[in-house]
C-alpha positions in Angstrom: 0.0 0.0 0.0 1.3 3.5 -0.8 0.5 6.9 0.5 2.0 10.3 0.6 1.0 11.3 4.2 2.8 9.2 6.7 4.5 5.9 7.4 1.8 3.2 7.9 2.8 0.5 10.3 -0.6 -0.6 11.8 -4.2 -0.6 10.7 -4.8 2.2 13.2 -2.5 4.4 11.0 -5.1 4.2 8.2 -7.9 5.9 10.2 -9.3 8.8 8.3 -7.3 8.1 5.1 -8.9 7.8 1.7 -7.4 4.7 0.0 -8.1 3.9 -3.7 -9.2 0.3 -4.1 -10.1 -1.8 -7.0 -13.8 -1.7 -7.9 -14.1 -4.9 -5.9 -16.5 -5.4 -2.9 -13.9 -7.5 -0.9 -11.2 -4.9 -1.3 -13.6 -2.1 -0.3 -14.9 -4.0 2.7 -11.4 -4.8 3.8 -10.2 -1.2 3.8 -13.4 0.0 5.5 -12.8 -2.7 8.2 -9.2 -1.5 8.6 -10.5 2.0 9.3 -9.8 3.7 5.9 -12.3 5.3 3.6 -12.3 2.9 0.6 -12.5 4.8 -2.6 -13.1 2.6 -5.7 -11.5 4.1 -8.7 -10.5 2.9 -12.2 -6.8 2.4 -12.6 -6.7 4.9 -15.4 -7.6 7.7 -12.9 -5.3 6.8 -10.1 -2.1 8.7 -10.9 -3.8 12.0 -11.3 -6.0 11.3 -8.2 -2.8 10.7 -6.1 -1.1 13.8 -7.5 -4.1 16.0 -6.8 -4.8 14.5 -3.3 -8.2 13.2 -4.3 -7.1 10.0 -2.5 -4.3 9.7 0.0 -3.0 6.3 -1.1 -3.6 3.1 -3.0 -3.0 -0.6 -2.9 -1.3 -2.6 -5.6 1.5 -5.2 -6.1 5.1 -3.8 -6.1 5.4 -4.5 -9.8 2.5 -2.1 -10.5 3.7 0.5 -8.1 7.2 0.5 -9.6 6.3 0.1 -13.3 3.6 2.8 -13.2 5.9 5.0 -11.2 3.4 5.5 -8.4 6.4 6.1 -6.1 7.0 9.4 -7.9 3.9 10.8 -6.1 3.7 8.5 -3.1 6.7 8.5 -0.7 5.6 5.7 1.6 5.1 2.0 0.8 3.9 -0.3 3.5 4.3 -4.0 2.8 1.0 -5.1 4.2 0.4 -7.9 1.7 -3.3 -8.0 2.5 -4.4 -9.3 -0.9 -2.9 -12.0 -3.1 -3.3 -11.6 -6.8 -2.1 -14.8 -8.4 -1.3 -15.3 -12.1 -3.7 -18.0 -13.2 -3.2 -20.5 -15.9 -6.5 -21.9 -17.1 -7.6 -24.3 -19.8 -11.0 -25.4 -20.9 -11.7 -28.9 -19.4 -12.9 -30.0 -22.9 -9.6 -29.0 -24.4 -7.6 -30.7 -21.7 -9.7 -33.8 -22.0 -8.9 -33.9 -25.7 -5.1 -34.2 -25.0 -3.4 -37.5 -25.2 -1.9 -38.8 -22.0 1.6 -37.6 -23.2 0.2 -34.1 -24.0 -1.4 -33.9 -20.5 1.8 -34.9 -18.9 3.8 -32.3 -20.9 1.2 -29.6 -20.2 1.1 -30.4 -16.4 4.9 -30.4 -16.3 5.2 -27.1 -18.2 2.6 -25.5 -15.9 4.5 -26.5 -12.8 7.8 -25.3 -14.2 6.2 -22.0 -15.3 4.7 -21.5 -11.8 8.1 -22.0 -10.2 9.8 -19.6 -12.7 7.1 -17.0 -12.3 7.3 -17.0 -8.5 11.1 -16.8 -8.5 11.0 -14.0 -11.1 8.4 -12.1 -9.2 10.4 -12.3 -6.0 13.6 -11.1 -7.7 11.7 -8.3 -9.5 10.1 -7.2 -6.2 13.4 -7.0 -4.4 15.0 -5.0 -7.2 12.0 -2.7 -7.5 12.0 -2.0 -3.7 15.7 -1.1 -3.8 15.0 1.2 -6.8 12.2 2.9 -4.9 14.4 3.3 -1.7 17.1 4.9 -3.9 14.4 7.3 -5.1 13.7 8.4 -1.5 10.7 6.2 -0.8 10.3 4.9 2.8 9.5 1.2 2.6 8.0 -0.2 5.8 7.8 -3.9 6.7 4.8 -4.5 9.0 3.7 -7.2 11.4 1.4 -9.0 8.9 -0.3 -11.0 11.7 -1.6 -7.7 13.1 -3.1 -6.8 9.7 -4.5 -10.2 9.2 -6.2 -10.1 12.5 -7.6 -6.7 11.8 -9.0 -7.9 8.5 -10.6 -11.1 9.9 -13.9 -9.3 10.4 -14.4 -9.2 6.7 -15.0 -13.0 6.7 -18.2 -12.2 8.8 -19.4 -10.3 5.7 -19.2 -13.2 3.2 -23.0 -13.4 2.8 -23.5 -9.6 2.3 -20.5 -9.6 -0.1 -22.2 -12.4 -2.0 -19.2 -14.7 -1.7 -19.3 -18.5 -1.7 -18.6 -19.3 2.0 -17.8 -23.0 1.2 -15.3 -22.0 -1.4 -13.6 -19.4 0.8 -13.3 -22.0 3.7 -11.8 -24.5 1.2 -9.2 -21.9 0.1 -8.4 -21.0 3.7 -8.0 -24.7 4.7 -5.5 -25.2 1.8 -3.1 -22.7 3.2 
């Protein structure tokens, strides 16, 4: 999460801040729960909104913060890691079922190798991007993620009102 007001270490530090979120009910509910004013906004509007102070901060992966040069108008980055946005490889079941056993084996192996490569690449990219931002004068703050996780737990009580599949969410949580 970035902002240009102050170093954010705990959820209490967010109180009263306007944070741009994706136009996503879970993201909005999470930031509201953490004490911020969640402000959904299209990505195309964010840089100007940050420059003009329409919002105080925003949340995105490091790769986006660095590549879009958000750090040029936001001098604080807090590594809250409250959301996980995976890269997803999908294939139609009917297509996969049409593969021979050898093709399925090759596909599955390639998917595993690509997953491992992507995670290593992302980790390396993030480290380099963080160093680049620090060199540009950005304050990067590591936070106690358990504090943030606990503070956001109340969002799970809103699954029905957020129209989320409670059974699926519980399945995902149990796989961690």
